[in-house]
NUKOLFI-573623 format. One record per residue: x negated, y, z of N, C-alpha, C, O in turn. Coordinates in Angstrom, 3 decimals, always signed. Atoms other than C-alpha are relative to their C-alpha. Layout:
residues N
- X, Y, Z, X, Y, Z, X, Y, Z, X, Y, Z
...
This chain:
residues 188
- +0.712, +0.494, -1.142, +12.708, -17.417, -26.737, +0.852, +0.261, +1.225, +1.435, +1.335, +1.373
- -0.722, -0.163, -1.252, +14.349, -17.970, -23.395, -0.786, -0.695, +1.084, -1.718, -1.443, +0.792
- +0.715, +0.643, -1.089, +13.203, -19.078, -19.998, +0.801, +0.031, +1.273, +1.746, +0.805, +1.421
- -0.649, +0.047, -1.301, +14.265, -19.936, -16.522, -1.083, +0.075, +1.059, -2.055, -0.680, +1.018
- +0.985, -0.168, -1.049, +12.363, -18.787, -13.470, +0.699, +0.105, +1.337, +1.818, +0.607, +1.437
- -0.486, -0.228, -1.353, +12.885, -18.926, -9.778, -1.117, +0.698, +0.764, -2.297, +0.522, +0.459
- +0.977, -0.780, -0.736, +11.163, -16.676, -7.310, +0.328, -0.064, +1.481, +1.475, +0.143, +1.878
- -0.158, +0.009, -1.444, +10.654, -17.033, -3.574, -0.971, +1.021, +0.561, -2.168, +0.963, +0.282
- +0.855, -1.040, -0.566, +9.331, -14.045, -1.664, +0.186, +0.029, +1.500, +1.312, +0.069, +1.995
- -0.025, -0.192, -1.452, +8.445, -13.845, +2.005, -1.070, +1.024, +0.330, -1.769, +1.497, -0.566
- +0.966, -1.007, -0.403, +6.272, -11.468, +3.998, -1.427, -0.427, -0.315, -2.260, +0.410, -0.662
- +1.368, +0.468, +0.138, +3.181, -13.670, +3.663, -0.306, -0.744, -1.292, -1.469, -1.042, -1.564
- +0.267, +0.808, +1.173, +3.611, -15.526, +0.404, +0.969, +0.328, -1.125, +2.143, +0.610, -0.886
- -0.828, -0.167, +1.182, +4.908, -15.071, -3.122, -0.156, -1.270, -0.827, -1.279, -1.653, -1.155
- +0.050, +1.193, +0.840, +5.787, -18.183, -5.126, +0.825, +0.260, -1.245, +1.898, +0.859, -1.178
- -0.705, -0.158, +1.255, +6.813, -18.215, -8.754, -0.105, -1.327, -0.732, -1.206, -1.846, -0.920
- +0.043, +1.236, +0.765, +7.789, -21.331, -10.663, +1.018, +0.085, -1.114, +1.967, +0.865, -1.034
- -0.942, -0.021, +1.095, +9.564, -22.008, -13.896, -0.563, -0.622, -1.242, -1.562, -1.338, -1.186
- +0.429, +0.575, +1.270, +9.191, -22.945, -17.518, +0.255, +1.014, -1.106, +1.108, +1.891, -0.968
- -0.183, -0.852, +1.163, +8.902, -21.199, -20.860, +0.469, -0.893, -1.151, -0.126, -1.939, -1.410
- -0.567, +0.759, +1.118, +10.977, -22.450, -23.798, -0.303, +0.701, -1.311, -0.099, +1.908, -1.443
- +0.159, -0.517, +1.354, +10.036, -21.980, -27.413, +0.571, -1.052, -0.952, +0.724, -2.208, -0.557
- -0.562, +0.982, +0.933, +11.487, -23.644, -30.537, -0.925, -1.201, -0.216, -0.437, -2.311, -0.428
- +0.929, +1.092, +0.253, +8.330, -25.746, -30.959, -0.260, -0.881, +1.203, -0.517, -2.075, +1.049
- +0.483, +0.741, -1.146, +7.647, -26.808, -27.431, +0.572, +0.551, +1.300, +0.909, +1.731, +1.397
- -0.390, -0.370, -1.347, +8.709, -26.741, -23.814, -1.276, +0.074, +0.811, -2.006, -0.913, +0.909
- +1.232, -0.192, -0.767, +5.921, -25.329, -21.656, +0.316, +0.121, +1.480, +0.845, +1.144, +1.914
- -0.191, -0.189, -1.433, +6.117, -26.037, -17.967, -1.064, +0.965, +0.529, -2.253, +0.820, +0.246
- +0.929, -0.991, -0.552, +4.562, -23.134, -16.144, -0.638, -0.527, +1.264, -1.800, -0.228, +1.538
- +0.516, +0.481, -1.268, +4.126, -24.904, -12.853, +0.340, +0.989, +1.091, +1.305, +1.744, +0.976
- -0.249, -0.885, -1.129, +3.936, -23.034, -9.591, -1.230, +0.854, +0.252, -2.355, +0.354, +0.285
- +1.062, -0.940, -0.322, +1.866, -19.986, -8.846, +0.295, +0.552, +1.382, +1.357, +1.131, +1.611
- -0.173, -0.534, -1.350, +1.406, -19.075, -5.198, -1.119, +0.985, +0.282, -2.292, +0.684, +0.061
- +0.968, -1.015, -0.401, -0.327, -15.928, -4.040, +0.164, +0.228, +1.491, +1.253, +0.565, +1.956
- -0.042, -0.204, -1.443, -1.177, -15.677, -0.370, -0.434, +1.430, +0.284, -1.539, +1.819, -0.093
- +0.343, -1.367, -0.368, -1.123, -12.097, +0.931, -0.809, -0.037, +1.291, -0.627, -0.930, +2.118
- +0.792, -0.036, -1.222, -3.603, -11.142, +3.610, -0.131, +1.437, +0.489, +0.022, +2.399, -0.264
- +0.259, -1.297, -0.610, -4.276, -8.307, +5.972, -1.440, +0.014, +0.470, -1.941, -0.983, +0.992
- +1.369, -0.138, -0.484, -7.751, -7.024, +6.741, -0.006, +0.055, +1.518, +0.920, +0.595, +2.122
- +0.120, -0.186, -1.445, -8.910, -7.335, +10.325, -0.242, +1.479, +0.307, -0.871, +2.183, -0.483
- +0.188, -1.389, -0.439, -8.852, -4.008, +12.193, -0.985, +0.040, +1.155, -1.051, -0.891, +1.958
- +0.882, -0.247, -1.136, -11.484, -2.640, +14.564, -0.274, +1.479, +0.104, +0.026, +2.247, -0.810
- +0.450, -1.373, -0.179, -12.777, +0.606, +15.964, -1.513, +0.011, -0.236, -2.120, -1.049, -0.388
- +1.445, -0.075, +0.168, -16.336, +1.856, +15.528, -0.702, -0.737, +1.139, -1.707, -1.413, +0.919
- +0.612, +0.646, -1.164, -17.124, +0.603, +19.043, +0.213, -1.516, +0.029, -0.586, -2.237, +0.626
- -0.302, +1.438, -0.063, -15.546, -2.840, +18.500, -0.269, -0.732, -1.315, +0.247, -1.829, -1.527
- +0.377, +0.688, +1.235, -16.992, -3.665, +15.069, -0.610, -1.363, +0.349, -1.257, -1.500, +1.386
- +0.642, +1.291, -0.251, -18.044, -7.313, +14.821, -1.520, +0.154, +0.049, -2.100, +0.938, -0.701
- +1.454, -0.055, -0.136, -21.651, -7.863, +15.899, -0.642, -1.370, -0.173, -1.867, -1.477, -0.226
- +0.526, +1.346, +0.204, -22.004, -11.626, +15.433, +0.584, -0.582, -1.279, +1.607, -0.118, -1.783
- -0.430, +0.665, +1.239, -21.663, -13.898, +12.401, +0.234, +0.999, -1.130, +1.209, +0.897, -1.874
- -0.131, -1.008, +1.047, -22.196, -10.936, +10.109, -0.673, -0.488, -1.276, -1.893, -0.633, -1.338
- +0.500, +0.349, +1.324, -22.561, -12.019, +6.512, +0.322, +1.142, -0.939, +1.376, +1.766, -0.810
- -0.315, -1.059, +0.968, -22.825, -9.526, +3.646, +1.356, -0.257, -0.649, +1.670, -1.375, -1.057
- -1.333, +0.116, +0.583, -19.349, -8.843, +2.332, +1.122, -0.035, +1.025, +2.290, +0.097, +0.660
- -1.044, -0.003, -1.015, -17.512, -9.050, +5.649, +0.696, +1.355, -0.032, +0.045, +2.399, +0.001
- -0.775, -1.209, +0.223, -14.729, -6.511, +5.331, +1.077, +0.160, +1.051, +1.655, -0.825, +1.511
- -1.072, -0.307, -0.945, -12.308, -4.805, +7.709, +0.386, +1.461, -0.102, -0.176, +2.219, -0.893
- -0.485, -1.378, +0.001, -10.467, -1.588, +8.420, -0.365, +0.651, +1.331, +0.037, +0.175, +2.393
- +0.415, -0.732, -1.194, -12.011, +0.886, +10.881, +1.082, +1.030, +0.323, +1.274, +1.993, -0.419
- -1.109, -0.886, -0.353, -9.115, +2.591, +12.671, -0.483, +1.353, +0.515, +0.258, +2.332, +0.438
- +0.550, -1.298, -0.419, -11.376, +5.322, +14.131, -0.241, +0.899, -1.207, +0.104, +2.081, -1.198
- +0.355, -0.777, +1.190, -12.570, +6.418, +10.695, +1.124, +0.058, -1.016, +1.127, +0.917, -1.898
- -1.100, +0.048, +0.953, -9.384, +5.510, +8.847, -0.439, -0.480, -1.374, +0.099, -0.048, -2.393
- +0.534, +0.483, +1.276, -11.355, +3.636, +6.174, -0.256, -1.503, +0.044, -0.435, -2.094, +1.109
- +0.423, +1.376, +0.151, -12.047, +0.158, +4.880, -1.515, +0.012, -0.071, -2.100, +0.881, -0.718
- +1.454, +0.041, +0.031, -15.665, -0.840, +5.447, -0.483, -1.433, -0.149, +0.246, -2.388, +0.120
- +0.565, +1.308, +0.284, -17.971, -3.706, +4.577, -1.421, -0.074, +0.533, -2.163, +0.906, +0.462
- +1.363, +0.236, -0.457, -21.144, -5.181, +6.106, -0.848, -0.329, -1.220, -0.533, -1.270, -1.949
- +0.839, +0.227, +1.179, -23.916, -4.974, +3.465, -1.240, -0.825, +0.306, -2.126, -0.967, -0.537
- +1.162, +0.781, -0.414, -26.376, -7.125, +5.399, -0.900, +0.776, +0.931, -1.729, +0.188, +1.625
- +0.806, -0.863, -0.857, -27.932, -4.162, +7.214, +0.856, +0.935, +0.831, +0.565, +1.173, +2.004
- -0.854, -0.958, -0.693, -25.167, -1.736, +8.135, +1.410, -0.043, -0.574, +1.654, -0.656, -1.614
- -1.376, -0.112, +0.475, -21.453, -1.006, +7.782, +0.074, +1.115, -1.022, -0.410, +2.220, -0.773
- -0.126, -0.958, +1.088, -20.654, +0.790, +4.526, +1.475, +0.269, -0.234, +2.279, -0.658, -0.331
- -1.385, -0.408, +0.193, -17.448, +2.734, +4.009, +0.405, -0.110, -1.456, -0.418, +0.027, -2.360
- -0.531, +0.004, +1.355, -15.216, +2.367, +0.985, +0.472, +1.381, -0.422, +1.166, +1.518, -1.429
- -0.345, -1.351, +0.418, -14.765, +6.111, +0.897, -0.760, +0.334, -1.275, -1.766, -0.299, -1.597
- +0.580, -0.348, +1.291, -15.623, +7.772, -2.373, -1.407, +0.548, +0.114, -2.191, +0.413, -0.825
- +1.328, -0.565, -0.088, -18.694, +9.483, -1.080, -0.286, +0.584, +1.356, +0.600, +0.723, +2.199
- +0.393, -0.693, -1.203, -20.609, +11.094, +1.668, -0.836, +1.189, -0.448, -1.434, +1.171, -1.524
- +0.733, -1.197, +0.387, -22.211, +14.473, +1.636, -0.290, +0.826, +1.242, +0.069, +0.452, +2.359
- +0.292, -0.911, -1.093, -23.437, +17.319, +3.755, +0.456, +1.401, -0.361, +0.453, +1.803, -1.524
- -0.282, -1.427, +0.110, -22.311, +20.868, +4.307, -1.081, +0.683, +0.824, -1.400, +0.228, +1.922
- +1.051, -0.690, -0.734, -25.002, +23.309, +5.358, +0.417, +1.434, +0.266, +0.943, +2.119, -0.612
- -0.325, -1.356, -0.413, -24.504, +26.546, +7.275, -1.228, +0.571, +0.686, -1.914, -0.207, +1.349
- -0.551, -1.012, +0.900, -25.524, +29.389, +6.974, -0.684, -0.063, -1.350, -1.723, -0.705, -1.502
- +0.559, +0.003, +1.356, -26.189, +29.979, +3.306, -1.260, +0.856, -0.082, -2.198, +0.506, -0.798
- +1.155, -0.915, +0.047, -28.635, +32.870, +3.903, -1.078, -0.477, +0.966, -0.855, -0.519, +2.176
- +1.075, +0.573, -0.808, -31.957, +31.462, +5.146, -0.519, +0.953, +1.077, -0.919, +0.498, +2.149
- +0.578, -0.940, -0.963, -33.058, +34.637, +6.934, +1.047, +0.645, +0.907, +0.729, +1.578, +1.645
- -1.077, -0.596, -0.805, -29.703, +35.399, +8.603, -0.238, -0.222, +1.486, -0.708, -1.281, +1.905
- +0.048, +0.131, -1.457, -29.657, +36.063, +12.336, +1.345, -0.570, +0.437, +2.401, -0.055, +0.068
- -1.222, +0.666, -0.453, -27.142, +33.780, +14.001, +0.683, +0.848, +1.065, +0.047, +1.294, +2.020
- -0.788, -0.778, -0.964, -24.384, +35.621, +15.859, +1.141, -0.868, +0.523, +1.633, -1.759, -0.170
- -1.155, +0.700, -0.555, -21.680, +34.331, +18.172, +1.211, +0.260, -0.875, +1.394, +1.367, -1.380
- -1.208, -0.164, +0.794, -18.439, +33.743, +16.324, +0.524, -1.320, -0.531, -0.056, -2.379, -0.292
- -0.620, +1.165, +0.617, -16.192, +31.338, +14.454, -0.155, +0.126, -1.506, +0.200, +1.149, -2.093
- +0.302, -0.019, +1.423, -17.180, +30.439, +10.904, +0.785, -1.100, -0.717, +0.786, -2.257, -0.296
- -0.759, +0.963, +0.800, -14.976, +28.758, +8.307, -0.980, -0.838, -0.819, -1.759, -0.298, -1.605
- +0.830, +0.907, +0.790, -16.745, +25.717, +6.881, +0.824, -0.541, -1.166, +0.370, -0.543, -2.311
- -0.931, +0.453, +1.040, -13.791, +24.269, +4.973, +1.364, +0.578, +0.360, +2.045, +0.073, +1.252
- -1.267, -0.661, -0.271, -10.776, +26.553, +4.916, +1.163, -0.961, -0.210, +2.136, -0.937, +0.544
- -1.036, +0.986, +0.304, -8.675, +23.763, +3.381, -0.694, -1.240, -0.560, -1.180, -1.226, -1.691
- +0.675, +1.234, +0.416, -10.088, +20.210, +3.205, +0.586, -0.454, -1.337, +1.790, -0.695, -1.419
- -0.533, +0.247, +1.338, -9.790, +19.383, -0.524, +0.352, -1.456, -0.311, +1.005, -1.724, -1.319
- -0.253, +1.406, +0.276, -9.605, +15.577, -0.267, +1.135, -0.514, +0.875, +1.525, +0.136, +1.844
- -1.119, +0.566, -0.754, -6.826, +13.331, +1.016, -0.378, -0.195, +1.461, +0.405, +0.132, +2.353
- +0.466, +0.141, -1.373, -8.862, +12.466, +4.104, -1.516, -0.052, +0.021, -2.163, -0.226, -1.012
- +1.441, +0.076, -0.178, -12.366, +12.489, +5.478, -0.319, -0.198, +1.466, +0.569, -0.156, +2.318
- +0.464, +0.177, -1.369, -14.425, +11.898, +8.603, -1.289, +0.777, +0.186, -2.226, +0.636, -0.600
- +1.232, -0.698, -0.364, -16.994, +14.182, +10.178, -0.751, -0.979, +0.896, -0.227, -1.394, +1.930
- +0.682, +1.057, -0.737, -19.664, +11.767, +11.426, -1.214, +0.447, +0.810, -1.525, -0.168, +1.830
- +1.149, -0.459, -0.779, -22.719, +13.731, +12.587, -0.415, +1.399, -0.419, +0.009, +1.919, -1.452
- +0.538, -1.336, +0.257, -24.519, +17.061, +12.751, -1.485, -0.021, +0.347, -1.892, -0.584, +1.364
- +1.422, -0.207, -0.279, -28.226, +17.869, +12.516, -0.209, +1.513, -0.043, +0.168, +2.165, -1.016
- +0.146, -1.460, -0.075, -29.184, +21.401, +13.604, -1.384, +0.391, +0.493, -2.006, -0.325, +1.277
- +1.301, -0.531, -0.405, -32.343, +23.484, +14.025, -0.014, +1.497, -0.246, +0.683, +2.005, -1.124
- +0.194, -1.438, +0.147, -33.344, +27.106, +14.410, -1.500, +0.268, +0.027, -2.229, -0.386, +0.774
- +1.423, -0.337, -0.010, -36.738, +28.666, +13.641, -0.364, +0.775, +1.256, -1.424, +0.551, +1.840
- +0.211, -0.764, -1.235, -36.438, +31.120, +16.551, +1.301, +0.029, +0.793, +2.374, -0.200, +0.234
- -1.186, -0.138, -0.837, -34.039, +31.563, +19.458, +0.767, -1.305, +0.182, +0.296, -2.388, -0.167
- -0.838, +1.173, -0.240, -31.234, +29.229, +20.441, +1.472, +0.401, -0.014, +1.803, +1.582, +0.094
- -1.446, -0.217, -0.065, -27.446, +28.867, +20.359, +0.690, -1.346, +0.194, +0.060, -2.398, +0.084
- -0.816, +1.206, -0.124, -24.669, +26.358, +20.960, +0.976, -0.024, -1.166, +1.625, +0.976, -1.475
- -0.912, +0.172, +1.134, -22.689, +25.004, +18.019, +1.068, -1.017, +0.370, +0.789, -2.003, +1.051
- -1.108, +0.934, -0.214, -19.301, +23.297, +18.153, +0.806, -0.090, -1.286, +1.091, +0.927, -1.918
- -0.851, +0.179, +1.176, -17.279, +21.823, +15.306, +1.433, -0.232, +0.444, +1.690, -0.928, +1.427
- -1.423, +0.152, -0.303, -13.494, +22.032, +15.315, +0.771, -0.347, -1.266, +0.454, +0.130, -2.356
- -0.941, +0.294, +1.079, -10.767, +20.554, +13.135, +1.342, +0.566, +0.433, +1.880, +0.178, +1.470
- -1.284, -0.649, -0.311, -7.610, +22.670, +13.098, +0.016, +0.575, +1.415, +1.031, +0.509, +2.108
- +0.087, -0.653, -1.299, -8.817, +24.464, +16.236, -0.293, -0.911, +1.170, -0.402, -0.433, +2.300
- +0.301, +0.947, -1.084, -9.545, +21.294, +18.260, -1.429, -0.504, -0.150, -1.863, -0.857, -1.246
- +1.393, +0.443, +0.023, -13.094, +20.318, +19.205, -0.099, -1.447, -0.467, +0.747, -2.277, -0.135
- +0.271, +1.363, +0.455, -14.501, +17.216, +17.513, -0.745, -0.718, +1.118, -1.777, -0.247, +1.594
- +0.605, +0.792, -1.065, -15.319, +14.573, +20.103, -1.470, -0.293, -0.329, -1.778, -0.804, -1.406
- +1.428, +0.222, +0.192, -19.113, +14.382, +20.506, -0.707, +1.133, -0.717, -1.937, +1.181, -0.747
- +0.596, -1.114, +0.741, -19.639, +17.551, +18.464, +0.501, +1.339, +0.538, +0.546, +2.328, -0.195
- -0.581, -1.190, -0.590, -18.185, +20.110, +20.857, -0.979, +0.954, +0.656, -0.611, +2.091, +0.951
- +0.991, -0.879, -0.636, -21.396, +21.518, +22.390, -1.402, -0.484, -0.374, -2.045, -1.211, +0.383
- +1.302, +0.425, +0.507, -24.553, +21.019, +20.342, -1.014, +1.098, +0.291, -0.889, +2.213, -0.217
- +1.042, -0.971, -0.342, -27.610, +22.776, +21.790, -0.997, +0.079, -1.149, -1.639, -0.913, -1.495
- +0.889, -0.201, +1.141, -29.622, +24.250, +18.910, -1.127, +0.931, +0.425, -0.884, +2.000, +0.985
- +1.141, -0.838, -0.381, -33.135, +25.601, +19.443, -1.129, -0.179, -0.997, -1.028, -0.948, -1.953
- +1.159, +0.065, +0.888, -36.505, +26.091, +17.808, -0.966, -1.106, +0.410, -1.949, -1.346, -0.290
- +0.951, +0.998, -0.470, -38.167, +23.313, +19.797, +0.105, -1.330, -0.738, -0.898, -2.022, -0.913
- -0.175, +1.258, +0.726, -36.680, +20.362, +17.898, +1.342, -0.022, -0.713, +2.248, +0.742, -0.380
- -1.291, +0.207, +0.650, -33.930, +19.256, +15.558, +0.903, -0.747, +0.960, +0.459, -1.656, +1.662
- -0.982, +0.651, -0.848, -30.796, +18.234, +17.397, +0.953, -0.789, -0.884, +1.492, -0.261, -1.857
- -0.956, +0.825, +0.730, -28.682, +15.359, +16.123, +1.097, -0.409, +0.961, +0.826, -0.884, +2.064
- -1.150, +0.393, -0.817, -25.209, +14.741, +17.484, +0.934, -0.828, -0.867, +1.095, -0.555, -2.057
- -0.933, +0.852, +0.743, -22.735, +12.063, +16.466, +1.377, +0.088, +0.623, +1.522, +0.216, +1.838
- -1.382, -0.018, -0.443, -18.997, +12.099, +16.702, +0.859, -0.270, -1.215, +0.438, -0.033, -2.347
- -0.848, +0.308, +1.148, -16.104, +11.032, +14.566, +1.407, +0.490, +0.246, +2.044, +0.136, +1.239
- -1.399, -0.419, +0.032, -12.837, +12.737, +13.888, +0.423, +0.048, -1.453, -0.359, +0.417, -2.329
- -0.525, -0.035, +1.363, -10.654, +12.447, +10.829, +0.550, +1.376, -0.308, +1.048, +2.084, +0.567
- -0.566, -1.257, +0.475, -9.642, +15.436, +8.787, +0.837, -0.316, -1.226, +0.390, -1.034, -2.121
- -0.924, +0.272, +1.096, -6.681, +15.375, +6.422, +0.006, +1.141, -1.004, -0.498, +2.231, -0.734
- -0.130, -0.995, +1.044, -5.972, +17.242, +3.221, +0.617, +1.277, +0.558, +1.644, +1.233, +1.236
- -0.493, -1.286, -0.479, -5.489, +20.938, +3.971, -0.512, +0.372, +1.378, -0.273, +1.486, +1.846
- +0.521, -0.268, -1.339, -7.228, +20.658, +7.352, -1.078, +1.072, -0.027, -1.731, +1.291, -1.047
- +0.938, -1.103, -0.129, -9.419, +23.492, +8.585, -1.182, -0.445, +0.849, -0.994, -0.873, +1.988
- +1.223, +0.356, -0.713, -13.050, +22.787, +9.607, -0.752, +1.280, +0.320, -1.104, +2.043, -0.580
- +0.705, -1.218, -0.406, -14.754, +25.521, +11.625, -1.206, -0.334, +0.867, -1.262, -1.372, +1.526
- +1.182, +0.067, -0.851, -18.104, +26.036, +13.319, +0.102, +1.164, +0.971, +0.237, +2.317, +0.561
- -0.058, -1.038, -1.025, -18.007, +27.931, +16.607, -1.394, +0.134, +0.602, -1.937, -0.824, +1.154
- +1.327, -0.273, -0.548, -21.303, +29.537, +17.647, +0.172, +0.841, +1.258, +0.883, +1.845, +1.264
- -0.044, -0.752, -1.262, -21.756, +30.694, +21.235, -1.390, -0.034, +0.642, -2.249, -0.820, +0.241
- +1.247, -0.025, -0.756, -24.597, +31.527, +23.611, -1.239, +0.318, -0.823, -2.336, -0.110, -0.462
- +1.159, -0.345, +0.822, -26.850, +32.934, +20.864, -0.945, +0.887, +0.806, -0.542, +1.909, +1.362
- +0.986, -0.819, -0.713, -30.048, +34.226, +22.433, -1.341, -0.075, -0.728, -1.645, -1.056, -1.407
- +1.315, -0.043, +0.640, -33.496, +35.254, +21.223, +0.069, +0.214, -1.501, -0.866, -0.156, -2.210
- -0.185, -0.258, +1.431, -32.170, +36.310, +17.786, -0.330, -1.219, -0.868, -1.279, -1.181, -1.651
- +0.291, +1.199, +0.798, -32.019, +32.819, +16.253, +0.097, +0.289, -1.499, +1.089, +0.835, -1.980
- +0.022, -0.195, +1.450, -32.995, +32.923, +12.583, -0.352, -1.305, -0.696, -0.774, -2.278, -0.071
- +0.266, +1.178, +0.819, -33.424, +30.452, +9.758, +0.627, -1.254, +0.610, +0.032, -2.331, +0.594
- -0.707, +1.130, -0.602, -30.903, +28.225, +11.496, +0.717, -0.792, -1.078, +1.212, -0.242, -2.062
- -0.732, +0.881, +0.912, -29.413, +25.268, +9.718, +0.858, -0.933, +0.829, +0.382, -1.558, +1.775
- -0.903, +0.980, -0.588, -26.396, +23.268, +10.776, +0.470, -0.859, -1.172, +1.216, -0.404, -2.038
- -0.349, +0.937, +1.071, -26.031, +20.223, +8.528, +1.115, -0.905, +0.508, +0.938, -1.618, +1.496
- -1.167, +0.780, -0.401, -22.611, +18.567, +8.768, +0.133, -1.179, -0.966, +0.342, -0.984, -2.164
- -0.082, +1.195, +0.815, -22.516, +14.973, +7.508, +1.415, -0.569, +0.067, +1.973, -0.723, +1.153
- -1.380, +0.464, +0.024, -19.150, +13.632, +6.407, +0.201, -1.070, -1.070, -0.606, -1.222, -1.988
- -0.475, +0.948, +0.999, -17.381, +10.885, +4.485, +1.304, +0.535, -0.527, +1.998, +1.268, +0.178
- -1.243, -0.512, +0.557, -14.477, +11.582, +2.165, +0.654, -1.016, -0.924, +0.005, -1.934, -1.426
- -0.750, +0.864, +0.909, -11.788, +9.885, +0.123, -0.268, +0.393, -1.440, -0.864, +1.436, -1.711
- +0.228, -0.245, +1.425, -11.835, +9.671, -3.669, +0.807, +1.180, -0.513, +0.377, +1.866, -1.441
- -0.842, -1.095, +0.507, -9.030, +12.193, -4.104, +0.365, +0.970, +1.089, +1.068, +1.948, +0.835
């Protein structure tokens, strides 16, 4: 068996044409063209808001992920989302200090997207940091016993990154406090 092929490659298109020869028959292959495409890019603030059909796909440069409109909301192609909750001991009294949440981020990348916090008694201020830098929108979350506080902000964290919670201004012996950190993460 032998064959002759020609190949044309450019940045935007791959073309392959040729023929396959066998003792019984000559098979023209024809031409196969594959058009390469790039996803549209946007930030969280500049996501498309009109002509949204389920399946519309793009790359969110703020989150560093591919996302798709599902007909109701934008869904990330990250492997999963989850929450981290601090502190582990329900009856612990919250004290000022810096607490390691993720000493070394185990996935290739991730995004911290929001925090929900509440205390049964007392109050304090919570701030999330990645590698010692405050996360935009999550740098001063007022936590009290009067209501749950929800704050949104987005910063990416890479493999090996350090996620910390900084507690300050603790007063009234805050107990039974919960800081729920919502995040997205890559598959690996």
